[in-house]
Structures are given as C-alpha cells and as structure tokens.
C-alpha positions as CSV (number, residue, x, y, z in Angstrom):
1,M,0.2,0.3,-0.3
2,N,1.2,3.5,-1.1
3,I,1.0,5.9,1.9
4,N,2.4,9.6,2.5
5,I,0.8,12.2,4.4
6,N,1.7,15.2,2.6
7,I,-0.3,13.7,-0.6
8,T,-3.2,13.0,1.9
9,L,-2.9,16.8,2.8
10,S,-2.1,18.1,-0.5
11,K,-5.6,16.3,-1.4
12,F,-7.0,17.8,1.1
13,F,-6.2,21.4,0.8
14,G,-7.2,20.7,-2.9
15,E,-10.4,19.9,-2.4
16,T,-12.1,21.5,1.0
17,Q,-12.6,25.2,1.3
18,I,-10.9,26.7,4.0
19,D,-11.1,30.1,5.5
20,F,-7.6,30.8,5.8
21,C,-8.1,34.5,7.0
22,R,-11.7,33.9,8.5
23,D,-13.5,36.5,6.3
24,G,-15.9,33.7,4.6
25,K,-13.1,34.0,1.6
26,T,-11.0,31.2,1.0
27,N,-7.4,32.5,-0.5
28,E,-7.1,30.3,-3.4
29,K,-3.2,31.6,-3.8
30,L,-2.4,30.5,0.0
31,K,-4.2,27.0,-1.2
32,A,-1.8,26.9,-3.9
33,D,1.3,27.6,-2.0
34,I,0.3,25.2,0.6
35,I,0.0,22.6,-2.1
36,T,3.6,23.6,-3.4
37,F,5.1,23.6,0.0
38,L,3.7,19.9,0.3
39,K,5.6,18.7,-2.6
40,V,8.7,19.8,-1.7
41,K,10.7,16.3,-0.9
42,E,13.5,17.6,0.0
43,S,12.6,18.3,3.6
44,N,16.6,20.0,4.7
45,S,16.6,22.3,1.2
46,D,16.6,25.6,2.1
47,S,14.3,26.3,-0.7
48,K,11.4,24.5,1.5
49,F,13.1,26.1,5.1
50,Q,12.0,29.6,2.8
51,Q,8.9,28.5,1.8
52,A,7.6,27.6,5.1
53,K,9.1,31.0,6.3
54,E,7.2,33.1,3.7
55,L,3.6,31.2,3.9
56,T,4.0,31.4,7.9
57,K,4.1,35.5,6.4
58,E,1.0,35.2,4.2
59,L,-1.1,33.0,6.8
60,I,-1.0,35.8,9.6
61,K,-0.5,38.8,7.3
62,C,-4.2,37.9,5.8
63,H,-5.7,38.7,9.6
64,G,-3.5,42.3,9.4
65,K,-0.9,40.8,11.8
66,E,2.2,41.0,9.0
67,Q,3.7,43.6,12.2
68,L,3.4,40.4,14.1
69,Y,5.8,38.3,11.8
70,Q,7.6,41.3,11.2
71,H,8.7,40.3,14.8
72,I,8.6,36.8,14.4
73,V,10.9,36.7,12.0
74,E,13.6,38.2,14.3
75,L,13.3,34.9,16.2
76,Y,13.5,32.9,13.9
77,K,17.0,34.3,12.4
78,V,18.0,33.3,16.1
79,E,16.7,29.9,15.5
80,E,18.8,29.4,12.4
81,A,22.0,30.2,13.7
82,T,21.3,27.9,16.6
83,R,20.7,25.0,14.1
84,I,24.2,26.5,12.2
85,L,25.9,25.7,15.6
86,T,24.0,22.8,16.9
87,G,22.6,20.7,13.9
88,K,19.2,20.1,16.0
89,R,16.3,19.6,14.6
90,D,14.0,22.5,12.8
91,H,11.2,24.3,14.3
92,V,10.2,26.4,11.1
93,I,9.0,23.5,9.2
94,H,7.8,21.8,11.9
95,A,5.1,24.7,12.9
96,L,3.7,24.6,9.5
97,N,3.2,21.4,9.2
98,T,1.7,21.3,12.5
99,F,-0.3,23.8,11.6
100,L,-1.3,22.3,8.2
101,L,-2.2,18.4,10.2
102,G,-4.1,20.5,12.6
103,V,-6.8,22.0,9.8
104,Y,-7.0,18.5,8.5
105,I,-8.1,17.5,12.3
106,N,-10.0,20.0,13.1
107,E,-12.0,19.9,9.6
108,N,-12.5,16.0,10.2
109,Y,-12.2,14.8,13.4
110,L,-13.2,17.9,16.0
111,I,-17.2,18.0,17.4
112,N,-16.0,21.8,18.4
113,S,-14.1,23.2,15.9
114,V,-10.9,25.6,16.6
115,D,-11.4,29.3,15.6
116,S,-9.2,29.5,12.5
117,F,-6.7,32.8,13.8
118,Q,-6.2,31.1,17.0
119,W,-5.0,28.2,15.8
120,K,-2.7,30.2,13.6
121,L,-0.9,31.9,16.3
122,T,-1.1,28.6,18.5
123,A,0.2,26.4,15.6
124,L,2.6,28.8,13.8
125,L,4.3,30.2,17.1
126,H,4.3,27.0,19.6
127,D,8.2,26.4,19.5
128,I,9.5,30.4,19.0
129,A,11.6,29.8,22.1
130,Y,13.2,26.4,21.6
131,P,16.0,28.5,20.3
132,L,16.5,29.7,24.4
133,V,16.4,25.9,25.4
134,I,19.1,25.1,22.8
135,S,21.3,27.9,24.0
136,Q,21.1,26.6,27.4
137,K,22.5,23.2,26.6
138,I,25.0,25.2,24.7
139,I,26.2,27.0,27.6
140,E,26.2,24.5,29.5
141,R,28.4,22.3,27.5
142,Y,31.1,25.4,28.6
143,F,30.0,24.6,32.6
144,E,30.6,21.1,31.8
145,K,34.2,21.8,30.4
146,I,34.9,23.6,33.6
147,S,34.1,20.9,35.7
148,T,35.8,18.4,34.0
149,I,39.3,20.7,34.4
150,K,38.7,21.4,37.7
151,E,38.4,17.4,38.4
152,E,41.2,16.8,36.3
153,L,43.5,18.9,38.9
154,H,42.3,17.9,41.4
155,V,41.3,20.5,43.1
156,E,38.8,21.2,45.8
157,T,36.8,24.6,45.0
158,Y,33.4,25.5,44.6
159,N,31.4,23.9,41.2
160,A,31.1,26.6,38.6
161,T,27.8,26.8,37.5
162,L,25.4,29.1,35.8
163,N,21.4,29.6,36.3
164,I,19.3,31.5,33.1
165,I,16.6,33.4,34.8
166,P,14.2,35.3,32.7
167,K,12.8,38.6,34.0
168,N,9.9,40.9,33.2
169,L,8.6,38.6,30.4
170,D,5.6,37.6,32.1
171,K,4.8,41.9,32.6
172,L,2.6,42.8,30.7
173,T,1.6,46.7,29.8
174,N,-1.6,48.7,32.1
175,N,0.2,46.8,35.2
176,K,-1.0,43.1,33.6
177,S,0.2,39.9,34.4
178,A,0.6,37.4,31.9
179,F,0.8,34.7,34.5
180,D,-2.6,36.1,35.5
181,L,-4.4,36.1,32.0
182,V,-2.8,32.6,31.1
183,Q,-4.1,31.4,34.5
184,R,-7.8,32.5,34.0
185,R,-8.1,30.3,30.9
186,V,-6.4,27.5,32.1
187,Y,-8.7,26.8,34.9
188,G,-11.9,28.2,32.1
189,W,-10.9,24.8,30.3
190,G,-11.1,23.1,33.5
191,L,-7.6,22.3,33.2
192,D,-5.4,21.8,37.2
193,V,-3.0,23.6,36.1
194,N,-0.8,26.2,38.4
195,V,0.8,28.8,36.0
196,K,2.8,30.4,38.1
197,K,4.1,27.6,39.8
198,R,4.8,25.8,36.6
199,Y,7.2,28.6,35.7
200,D,8.5,28.8,39.2
201,D,9.7,25.1,38.9
202,M,11.2,25.6,36.0
203,I,13.3,28.1,37.1
204,K,14.2,26.4,40.3
205,D,15.1,23.4,38.2
206,N,17.1,25.1,36.1
207,K,15.6,23.8,32.7
208,L,13.8,26.2,30.7
209,C,10.8,25.1,29.2
210,H,10.2,26.4,25.3
211,G,6.5,26.1,25.6
212,I,6.4,28.7,29.3
213,L,9.0,30.3,27.3
214,S,7.3,30.3,23.9
215,S,3.9,31.2,25.7
216,L,5.5,34.2,27.6
217,T,7.1,35.5,24.6
218,V,3.9,35.8,22.2
219,L,2.0,37.2,25.0
220,Y,4.6,39.9,25.6
221,L,5.4,40.7,22.1
222,I,1.6,41.0,20.4
223,D,0.8,42.7,23.9
224,L,3.0,45.5,22.8
225,M,1.6,45.4,19.6
226,Y,-2.1,46.1,21.0
227,Q,-0.7,48.9,23.0
228,K,1.2,50.4,20.1
229,N,-2.1,50.0,17.9
230,N,-4.8,50.5,20.7
231,P,-3.4,51.8,23.7
232,L,-7.0,52.9,25.1
233,R,-7.3,48.9,24.8
234,D,-11.0,49.8,23.6
235,N,-12.8,47.7,21.5
236,R,-13.3,49.9,18.2
237,S,-11.8,48.5,15.2
238,H,-7.9,49.9,15.6
239,N,-7.5,47.9,11.8
240,G,-7.6,44.8,13.9
241,W,-6.4,45.7,17.4
242,K,-9.5,45.5,19.1
243,Q,-9.4,44.3,22.9
244,K,-11.8,41.9,22.9
245,N,-9.9,39.9,20.5
246,F,-6.6,40.1,22.1
247,E,-8.4,38.6,25.3
248,K,-10.1,35.4,23.6
249,D,-7.8,34.7,20.5
250,I,-4.9,35.5,22.0
251,V,-4.6,35.1,25.9
252,S,-6.2,31.3,24.1
253,A,-3.2,30.9,21.7
254,C,-0.5,31.6,24.5
255,S,-2.5,29.2,26.8
256,A,-2.1,26.6,25.0
257,I,1.5,26.9,24.0
258,F,2.0,27.6,27.9
259,L,0.6,24.0,28.4
260,H,2.1,21.9,25.6
261,N,5.0,20.8,26.9
262,L,4.2,20.1,30.1
263,G,3.6,16.6,31.9
264,D,1.2,14.3,31.4
265,D,-0.3,15.6,34.4
266,A,-1.5,19.3,32.9
267,F,-3.8,17.0,30.9
268,G,-5.4,14.8,33.1
269,N,-8.8,15.9,33.0
270,I,-9.2,17.5,29.6
271,D,-12.1,17.7,27.5
272,K,-11.8,17.8,23.8
273,T,-14.9,19.9,23.2
274,K,-14.0,22.1,26.1
275,A,-10.0,22.9,25.9
276,Q,-9.8,22.3,22.0
277,L,-7.5,24.2,21.3
278,A,-5.0,23.0,23.8
279,Y,-6.2,19.5,23.0
280,L,-5.6,19.9,19.0
281,L,-1.8,21.9,19.7
282,K,-0.8,18.8,22.0
283,L,-2.0,15.9,19.6
284,S,-0.9,17.8,16.4
285,D,2.4,18.9,18.1
286,E,3.4,14.9,19.1
287,L,2.0,13.4,15.8
288,Q,4.4,15.5,13.2
289,N,7.4,14.3,13.1
290,W,7.8,13.8,9.0
291,D,10.2,16.1,7.3
292,R,11.9,17.4,10.6
293,P,15.9,17.5,9.5
294,T,17.8,16.4,12.8
295,E,21.6,15.6,13.2
296,K,21.4,12.1,13.2
297,M,18.7,12.1,9.8
298,P,19.5,15.4,7.8
299,G,16.6,14.3,5.2
300,G,14.1,13.9,7.9
301,D,11.7,11.3,8.3
302,S,10.2,11.0,5.4
303,P,6.5,11.4,4.8
304,K,6.1,8.1,3.3
305,N,6.3,6.7,6.6
306,Y,3.0,8.5,7.7
307,D,-0.9,8.6,6.7
308,I,-3.7,9.8,8.2
309,Q,-7.7,9.5,7.8
310,V,-10.6,10.0,9.4
311,Q,-13.1,7.1,9.1
312,K,-16.5,6.5,11.7
313,N,-15.7,9.4,13.6
314,K,-12.1,7.7,14.3
315,L,-9.0,9.1,13.9
316,I,-6.7,7.2,12.3
317,F,-3.2,7.8,12.3
318,K,-0.3,5.4,10.1
319,V,3.2,5.2,10.9
320,S,5.5,2.2,9.7
321,N,7.2,1.3,12.5
322,Q,6.5,0.0,16.2
323,H,9.4,2.2,17.5
324,R,7.0,5.2,16.5
325,K,4.3,4.2,17.4
326,G,5.0,3.5,20.9
327,E,6.7,7.3,20.9
328,I,3.2,8.7,19.7
329,E,1.2,6.5,21.8
330,R,2.7,7.9,24.9
331,G,3.0,11.2,23.9
332,I,-1.2,11.2,23.3
333,K,-2.2,8.8,26.5
334,C,-2.8,12.0,28.5
335,L,-5.7,13.2,25.9
336,K,-7.4,10.0,27.3
337,D,-9.2,9.6,23.6
338,N,-9.8,6.3,22.8
339,N,-11.2,7.1,19.3
340,I,-7.5,7.8,18.3
341,I,-5.9,4.6,17.0
342,I,-2.3,4.3,15.7
343,Q,-1.9,1.9,13.2
344,I,1.2,0.4,11.7
345,I,1.4,0.1,8.3
C-alpha cells in the first residue's frame, strides 16, 4: 500500500474550502502555495525552509497582523543560528506542518472546531522560544568543560555553575500579568494547572521549558503591538487590534502554547470539547515528525512513513514502525481519547 501524509494533506487542501483568513473567503493563492510546499521532497532544503517562512508570513498577514510576522521573523534568525551551531532539529517547517495537520484534524475530527486565527497563532508560534533551550544546552557544555578541568586537576573548590533566569517576560503593559491571564484561561478550560508554580519550578530546576517561554514571549510581543496600535485598549476597529480579540484569541493561543510541553498531569482531565485548542496543539505536535531535519537524520523522516484518515468518528494515524508508534501512543496517552488509533502499516 502506497502511503504519504503529504499527498493526503495536499488532496485535502485541494478539495476543501478552508477559511484561512476568517473572512468567509478562501484564499486560492494560499491554498496553491500550501500544496506546493507539501510537494517539496527535500525536507532539509533551503527552499523548503524559505517557503515555510513565506507561508507563515502570508497566513498571519491575511489577518492584518503582518506587523506581528515582521517581529517574529527576528526570532527565526535565532533559530537559524542555533541550527548552524548545533545541527538540532528544525522548528519552522515543523510549526507549519503542525498547523496544516491541525487544520485537517480540526475539519475532519473535532466536534467543536477551533477558531482559525487562534489555531494559526498557536501552531505557527508554539516553538518560537526553542532556541533558548538549545542555547542553554550550549552554555551548559561550556561549564561542563570547566568542571572536567577542575576534576582533572584534583583541586577542591566551588563548582562553577550558571542559572538562566528570564526577567520581566511575564510583565505586560498596564500592569497586567501574563501569568494571571493564562491562569484564568487554563482554569476556564477545566485544567488543574498552577501556571505560576510551573514557571517557578522551571526556574528552580534550571531547565528551560520552551512551551512556557514561547507562551510568554508571544504574549509579551503581541501585548506590545496591541498597546502600540490601540493604547486605550478599547473595542473600536483599530484595524484589527480590538481589545476583545486580544482577550479571546491571543490569550487562548498563548495558554495552549504554555501547556503543550508540560507533563502528562497537565492534561489529566482535559475535555476536547471544552479545551479544544490545547487538545489540538498537543495532538498535532505529538503526531508531526516527518520532514524534520535532525543531526542524525539530515533529510528528516519521510512523509511516506506516515498517513492519516478519519473513519466513523475515529482518527486513524498510520506509521511505519513500532518504535514511532510507541512514541506517539505515550505522547498522546494523556489526552485519553479512545477514538484515536495509531496503526502500523
């Protein structure tokens, strides 16, 4: 049986009317560009990376948020720099593939569908702070070398260490706290997660969490843009910067991003009809692994090793080997969804 998840997704986007821009119209150029992106075979090619960045720009731009992309692209430059230094896996292509996969799941599987703009922000920016995690590992190597030299010299003294503590990333304009905004949304979704404690535990353990930091980064940056474009933070038009959209869309997206890399206990009582945005990100992120260049696999895992379909209200995700099947099953176990079947092909 010939399978290829990129072909399946290409066919889906070619045949389905998707409201990419929340304006009731299908952007035919976006659809064509998505299909072109999915058909590029070389996952580690500069062409595919550039296409991913351009598509991300167009997807955000059509919601009147081109300014957002102009700032986010600066963070992509950090991603490129860390890849050059470490050879670690890409997150730009991954973020776009996660978005596309999530659109398929949202349209074909979810009962309560996710808002298109919320999903764009959530999927496209969910790993934006990953370079910080990579940078921490680079710095740790430096201090590990110092420790090795100390041990070789057999000299008793203090160990040289470094703790990385972000400052003020949670502090928004108008004396608002990012922790408070995310906490209210998380509780509203019925999830028992103490947002500030999770952040404090991250600092205490000196182990940066890219989900937490991506959430705070996106919320911090978009809050700045809303303050610039709508300083009164009211609900008049302001060319797409209404305060109610910030409170509904932006906070929801950042809350889902905050949760996605936490342990299974964060999703302990998740209801996909109530916390559908957090559910969709966790699921899509765990499933998406093709076309992701890594140090060990520069060409990335082949899309021919994956496929997806929805039949009789069941989501069937197909993989080519038992190891990957086990990884996915462990990753989505916390969602407690018996209608998802991971199948060996």
